[in-house]
C-alpha positions, -999 to 999 in steps of 0.1 A, spaced: -593 -249 -872 -619 -228 -887 -656 -235 -876 -675 -202 -876 -705 -200 -898 -688 -185 -923 -664 -220 -927 -663 -236 -956 -698 -259 -958 -706 -254 -922 -736 -234 -934 -754 -264 -953 -741 -288 -924 -761 -265 -901 -788 -265 -921 -789 -302 -922 -790 -307 -885 -812 -281 -879 -833 -296 -908 -835 -330 -889 -841 -318 -856 -870 -301 -870 -859 -261 -857 -880 -237 -872 -849 -220 -894 -882 -194 -911 -864 -162 -890 -834 -155 -910 -819 -133 -876 -825 -164 -854 -810 -185 -878 -779 -164 -879 -773 -166 -838 -782 -203 -835 -760 -211 -861 -733 -185 -842 -737 -207 -813 -734 -235 -827 -700 -228 -841 -688 -212 -804 -696 -246 -789 -680 -263 -817 -648 -244 -814 -653 -250 -773 -653 -289 -779 -627 -291 -807 -600 -274 -781 -609 -306 -757 -596 -327 -782 -566 -310 -782 -553 -314 -748 -533 -344 -743 -541 -368 -718 -520 -398 -728 -499 -393 -694 -528 -392 -671 -540 -420 -653 -577 -426 -652 -592 -426 -613 -603 -457 -598 -646 -458 -600 -649 -476 -572 -623 -471 -540 -633 -500 -512 -641 -484 -479 -638 -506 -449 -672 -523 -454 -672 -558 -448 -691 -585 -467 -699 -597 -431 -716 -563 -423 -735 -570 -458 -772 -575 -449 -774 -588 -487 -775 -629 -482 -788 -632 -443 -817 -651 -441 
């Protein structure tokens, strides 16, 4: 997938985004550097979407420890 600053539609969308964010795009060299960096980030993010995680099980957000409710200070007193 071509996502570089030279790909069709990238420049137009990038300028709209930059203007919406209030970025100063008057320095052409600086603007091109920023566009190149954004394109590199987009390419990296596109690779993340290609990773197949369908067989992976998400880790538990909470793993109970040996902590018992009777030890809890909540509700005492």
